[in-house]
C-alpha positions as CSV (number, residue, x, y, z in Angstrom):
1,M,14.3,-37.8,-55.6
2,R,14.6,-40.5,-53.0
3,Y,18.4,-40.0,-52.8
4,K,18.0,-36.3,-52.5
5,L,15.6,-36.7,-49.6
6,A,17.8,-39.3,-48.0
7,A,20.8,-37.0,-48.3
8,A,18.9,-34.1,-46.9
9,F,17.8,-36.3,-43.9
10,V,21.4,-37.4,-43.2
11,T,22.6,-33.8,-43.4
12,M,20.0,-32.7,-40.9
13,A,20.8,-35.6,-38.6
14,F,24.4,-34.7,-38.5
15,A,23.8,-31.0,-38.3
16,T,21.4,-31.3,-35.3
17,P,23.4,-31.0,-32.0
18,A,22.8,-33.4,-29.2
19,L,20.2,-32.0,-26.8
20,A,20.9,-31.5,-23.2
21,E,18.8,-33.5,-20.7
22,D,16.0,-31.5,-19.2
23,A,14.9,-31.4,-15.6
24,V,12.4,-29.1,-13.8
25,C,13.0,-27.1,-10.6
26,Y,10.1,-25.4,-9.0
27,N,10.9,-21.9,-7.5
28,C,14.4,-21.4,-9.0
29,P,14.0,-17.7,-10.1
30,P,17.1,-16.2,-11.8
31,Q,16.8,-12.9,-10.0
32,W,16.7,-14.5,-6.5
33,A,19.9,-15.7,-4.7
34,D,21.7,-15.7,-8.1
35,W,19.9,-18.8,-9.3
36,A,20.8,-17.6,-12.8
37,S,24.5,-18.5,-12.2
38,M,23.5,-21.8,-10.5
39,L,21.3,-22.9,-13.4
40,E,24.0,-21.9,-15.9
41,A,26.6,-24.0,-13.9
42,I,24.3,-27.0,-13.8
43,D,23.9,-26.7,-17.6
44,Q,27.7,-26.4,-18.2
45,E,28.8,-29.0,-15.6
46,L,26.1,-31.6,-15.8
47,D,24.6,-30.9,-19.3
48,I,21.2,-30.6,-17.6
49,Q,19.0,-27.7,-18.5
50,M,16.3,-26.4,-16.1
51,P,14.0,-23.6,-17.1
52,H,13.7,-20.5,-15.0
53,D,10.7,-20.7,-12.6
54,N,9.4,-17.7,-10.6
55,K,7.0,-19.4,-8.2
56,N,7.3,-18.5,-4.5
57,S,7.6,-21.1,-1.8
58,G,3.8,-21.3,-1.1
59,Q,3.0,-21.5,-4.8
60,T,5.6,-24.2,-5.2
61,L,4.0,-26.3,-2.4
62,S,0.5,-25.8,-3.8
63,Q,1.6,-26.9,-7.2
64,L,3.3,-30.0,-5.8
65,L,0.2,-30.9,-3.9
66,A,-2.0,-30.4,-7.0
67,E,0.3,-32.6,-9.1
68,R,0.8,-35.2,-6.4
69,D,-0.5,-38.0,-8.7
70,N,1.4,-36.9,-11.8
71,P,4.4,-34.7,-10.7
72,I,6.1,-32.4,-13.2
73,A,9.0,-31.1,-11.1
74,D,12.1,-33.1,-10.2
75,V,13.4,-30.9,-7.5
76,A,12.0,-28.0,-5.4
77,Y,13.5,-25.0,-3.5
78,Y,11.7,-23.2,-0.7
79,G,12.0,-21.6,2.7
80,V,12.6,-24.0,5.5
81,T,9.1,-24.1,6.8
82,T,7.7,-24.9,3.4
83,G,10.2,-27.6,3.0
84,I,9.1,-29.2,6.3
85,K,5.5,-29.0,5.0
86,A,6.5,-30.7,1.7
87,G,8.1,-33.5,3.6
88,N,5.1,-34.0,6.0
89,E,2.7,-33.9,3.0
90,G,4.6,-36.6,1.2
91,V,5.4,-34.6,-2.0
92,A,9.1,-34.6,-1.1
93,T,11.0,-37.9,-0.9
94,A,14.1,-38.9,1.0
95,Y,17.4,-38.3,-0.6
96,K,20.8,-37.5,1.0
97,P,23.1,-35.9,-1.5
98,S,26.9,-36.0,-1.2
99,G,27.7,-33.5,1.7
100,F,24.5,-34.1,3.5
101,D,26.3,-35.2,6.7
102,E,28.1,-31.9,6.9
103,I,24.8,-29.9,7.1
104,P,24.2,-29.0,10.8
105,E,21.5,-30.9,12.7
106,G,18.2,-29.0,12.7
107,L,18.8,-27.8,9.2
108,K,17.8,-31.0,7.5
109,D,15.3,-33.8,7.8
110,P,17.0,-36.9,9.2
111,D,15.8,-38.9,6.3
112,G,16.7,-36.3,3.7
113,K,13.2,-35.1,2.7
114,W,14.6,-31.6,2.9
115,F,17.9,-30.0,3.6
116,A,19.4,-26.5,3.8
117,I,21.5,-25.3,0.9
118,H,22.2,-21.8,2.1
119,Y,21.2,-19.1,4.6
120,G,20.2,-15.4,4.6
121,T,19.6,-12.7,7.1
122,L,16.4,-10.6,6.8
123,G,16.6,-6.8,6.7
124,F,15.9,-3.9,4.3
125,F,17.1,-3.8,0.7
126,V,17.1,0.0,0.1
127,N,17.4,2.0,-3.1
128,V,18.8,5.1,-1.6
129,D,18.3,7.3,-4.7
130,A,14.6,6.4,-4.7
131,L,14.0,7.7,-1.2
132,G,13.3,11.3,-2.4
133,G,15.7,12.8,0.1
134,A,14.5,10.8,3.1
135,E,17.1,9.2,5.3
136,V,17.9,5.5,5.0
137,P,15.6,3.8,7.6
138,Q,17.4,1.9,10.4
139,C,14.5,0.3,12.3
140,F,11.2,-1.4,11.7
141,A,9.6,1.4,13.6
142,D,10.9,4.0,11.1
143,L,8.9,2.5,8.3
144,T,5.5,3.6,9.7
145,K,6.6,7.3,9.6
146,P,5.0,9.5,6.9
147,A,8.4,10.1,5.3
148,Y,8.2,6.6,3.9
149,R,4.6,6.6,2.7
150,G,4.2,4.4,-0.4
151,M,7.9,3.4,-0.3
152,V,7.9,0.2,1.7
153,G,7.4,-3.2,0.2
154,Y,7.2,-6.7,1.7
155,L,6.1,-10.0,0.1
156,D,2.7,-11.4,1.0
157,P,3.4,-13.3,4.2
158,S,0.4,-15.5,3.6
159,S,2.1,-16.9,0.5
160,A,5.8,-16.1,0.1
161,F,8.2,-17.5,2.7
162,V,10.3,-14.4,2.7
163,G,7.2,-12.5,3.6
164,Y,6.5,-14.8,6.5
165,A,10.2,-14.6,7.6
166,G,9.7,-10.8,7.7
167,A,6.7,-11.2,9.8
168,V,8.5,-13.4,12.3
169,A,11.3,-10.8,12.5
170,V,8.9,-8.0,13.1
171,N,7.0,-10.0,15.6
172,M,10.1,-10.8,17.6
173,A,11.3,-7.2,17.3
174,F,8.3,-5.9,19.1
175,G,8.1,-8.6,21.8
176,G,6.2,-11.4,20.2
177,D,7.2,-15.1,19.8
178,L,6.1,-18.1,17.7
179,N,3.1,-18.6,20.0
180,N,2.0,-14.9,19.9
181,F,1.8,-12.9,16.7
182,D,-0.2,-10.0,18.1
183,P,2.8,-7.6,17.7
184,A,3.2,-8.5,14.0
185,V,-0.5,-8.1,13.3
186,K,-0.5,-4.7,15.1
187,Y,2.7,-3.6,13.1
188,F,1.3,-4.6,9.7
189,N,-1.9,-2.7,10.4
190,E,0.1,0.4,11.3
191,L,2.2,-0.1,8.2
192,A,-1.0,-0.5,6.1
193,E,-1.8,3.1,6.8
194,N,1.5,4.1,5.0
195,S,0.4,2.5,1.7
196,P,2.9,-0.4,1.5
197,I,3.5,-2.4,-1.7
198,V,2.7,-6.1,-1.2
199,P,3.8,-8.3,-4.2
200,K,3.7,-12.1,-4.2
201,Q,6.9,-12.7,-6.2
202,T,10.5,-11.8,-5.7
203,S,10.9,-8.1,-6.4
204,F,14.7,-7.5,-6.9
205,A,14.2,-5.7,-10.2
206,R,11.5,-3.5,-8.7
207,V,13.9,-2.3,-6.1
208,V,16.6,-1.7,-8.6
209,S,14.3,0.3,-10.8
210,G,13.2,2.4,-7.8
211,E,9.5,1.3,-8.0
212,I,9.9,-0.2,-4.4
213,P,12.5,1.9,-2.6
214,I,12.5,-0.2,0.6
215,L,11.9,-4.0,0.6
216,F,11.9,-6.5,3.4
217,D,14.5,-8.8,1.9
218,Y,17.6,-10.8,2.6
219,D,21.1,-9.5,2.8
220,F,22.3,-11.6,-0.2
221,N,19.9,-9.8,-2.5
222,A,20.7,-6.4,-1.1
223,Y,24.5,-7.0,-1.4
224,R,24.0,-8.2,-5.0
225,G,22.2,-4.9,-5.7
226,K,24.9,-2.8,-3.9
227,Y,27.9,-4.4,-5.6
228,E,26.6,-5.5,-9.0
229,E,23.9,-3.1,-10.1
230,D,24.2,0.5,-11.2
231,G,22.8,2.7,-8.5
232,N,23.0,3.4,-4.8
233,F,21.8,0.5,-2.7
234,E,22.2,-0.5,1.0
235,F,21.4,-3.4,3.3
236,V,20.1,-2.4,6.7
237,L,19.8,-4.9,9.6
238,P,17.0,-3.4,11.7
239,C,18.0,-1.9,15.0
240,E,15.5,-4.0,16.8
241,G,17.0,-7.2,15.5
242,S,16.1,-9.8,12.9
243,V,16.3,-13.5,12.0
244,R,18.6,-15.8,10.1
245,V,16.8,-18.1,7.8
246,P,17.8,-21.2,5.8
247,Y,16.5,-22.1,2.3
248,V,16.1,-25.8,1.5
249,M,15.7,-28.2,-1.4
250,S,14.0,-31.6,-1.9
251,L,13.8,-34.3,-4.4
252,V,10.2,-34.4,-5.6
253,N,8.4,-37.7,-4.7
254,N,7.8,-39.7,-7.9
255,G,9.2,-36.9,-10.1
256,P,9.6,-37.8,-13.8
257,N,13.5,-37.6,-13.8
258,P,14.7,-38.7,-10.3
259,E,18.3,-39.5,-11.4
260,L,18.6,-36.1,-13.0
261,G,17.2,-34.5,-9.9
262,K,19.7,-36.4,-7.7
263,R,22.6,-35.2,-9.9
264,V,21.4,-31.6,-9.6
265,L,21.1,-31.8,-5.8
266,D,24.6,-33.5,-5.5
267,F,26.1,-30.6,-7.5
268,I,24.4,-27.9,-5.5
269,L,25.8,-29.3,-2.2
270,S,29.3,-30.0,-3.8
271,D,32.2,-27.6,-3.1
272,K,31.8,-26.1,-6.5
273,G,28.0,-25.6,-6.1
274,Q,28.3,-24.2,-2.6
275,A,31.0,-21.8,-3.8
276,I,28.5,-20.3,-6.3
277,W,26.3,-19.3,-3.4
278,T,29.2,-17.7,-1.5
279,N,29.9,-15.6,-4.6
280,A,26.3,-14.5,-4.5
281,Y,26.7,-13.3,-0.8
282,L,24.9,-16.3,0.7
283,Q,26.1,-18.3,3.7
284,P,26.5,-21.9,2.5
285,A,24.8,-24.8,4.3
286,R,28.0,-26.8,4.5
287,P,31.0,-25.3,6.3
288,V,32.5,-23.7,3.2
289,E,34.3,-20.4,4.1
290,L,33.3,-17.2,2.4
291,P,36.0,-15.8,0.1
292,A,37.7,-12.9,1.8
293,A,36.7,-10.6,-1.0
294,V,33.1,-11.5,-0.4
295,A,33.2,-11.5,3.4
296,E,34.6,-7.9,3.5
297,K,31.5,-6.6,1.7
298,F,29.1,-7.7,4.5
299,L,28.0,-5.5,7.4
300,P,30.3,-5.9,10.4
301,A,29.9,-9.1,12.5
302,S,28.8,-6.9,15.4
303,D,25.7,-6.0,13.4
304,Y,24.9,-9.6,12.6
305,E,24.8,-10.3,16.3
306,R,21.3,-8.8,16.3
307,A,20.1,-11.6,13.9
308,V,19.1,-14.8,15.6
309,A,18.1,-18.3,14.6
310,V,14.7,-19.6,15.6
311,D,13.1,-23.1,16.1
312,Y,12.2,-23.7,12.5
313,A,9.9,-26.6,13.3
314,E,7.9,-24.4,15.5
315,M,8.1,-21.6,12.9
316,E,6.5,-24.1,10.4
317,K,3.7,-25.0,12.9
318,A,2.8,-21.3,13.4
319,Q,2.9,-20.4,9.7
320,A,-0.6,-21.3,8.6
321,G,-2.2,-19.7,11.6
322,F,-0.4,-16.5,11.1
323,G,-1.2,-16.5,7.4
324,E,-4.9,-16.7,8.2
325,R,-4.6,-14.0,10.8
326,Y,-2.8,-11.7,8.3
327,L,-5.5,-12.2,5.7
328,S,-8.4,-11.6,8.1
329,E,-7.0,-8.9,10.4
330,V,-4.6,-6.8,8.4
331,K,-6.5,-4.2,6.4
């Protein structure tokens, strides 16, 4: 009997495949920015498996702060202002991946506590077939019209970074700046009368299904819908103008697997990693040229002239105050 058990144990030992190493990324949702392809590439290229995670930027920072004394995540991804906060709060630690020096100044912490990995431009992701015959809106002002009642969605700007980026874009469109968010508060109150949908998580699938016909979102998600999903989708860069926004990553301070985290970040900034973003309609942080087949699918460069960069450090300083105003003043 002992020999049979021993034989069975040996058989099981040889039949069990070697397990890939595991690391944890907070806020790496597969439906956002084609993280699904990036996570698959990390698995294939590095033999590191990272589970899907659907937190938004604000939820990611809250979780990192709550776990400060016993971190669970190894790396984190968030909008630039949240990355700045993570560095200031000490939950992100300094690390400069290969390619760090090629990231433009202002889009990285000098010590490497956060650094851009790609960019997007904010506008409208529109499911044309779900508009019920209404015309595709071209301006922020259009969305308050009765024709779009119950059709407009934007992520909660007090929690999700893309929601805050949308608020900054709206605010600038109507004459505000990072020291004066009165125009944004006024706009969101007007939009509230049109029964908007305000989720907290990325809502790509809800646009594709038609549940949210018009979503404040980035060009890369809208292009992915337009060219890779069944349906009739468009990206609209609002007539009043918009903003260009980087997304950043960090190595988590005292994370459980720092060497795995470093390997992941090195890969994401590598030529191969940056190319994954370009194929997902993102502008890479390093000067990696978009493939011609991808670039021709974007709106004309003349349209993108309406999108501007902002002072992201000042944007970060204004974020909490605007979030409080939104929660208390937008009804």
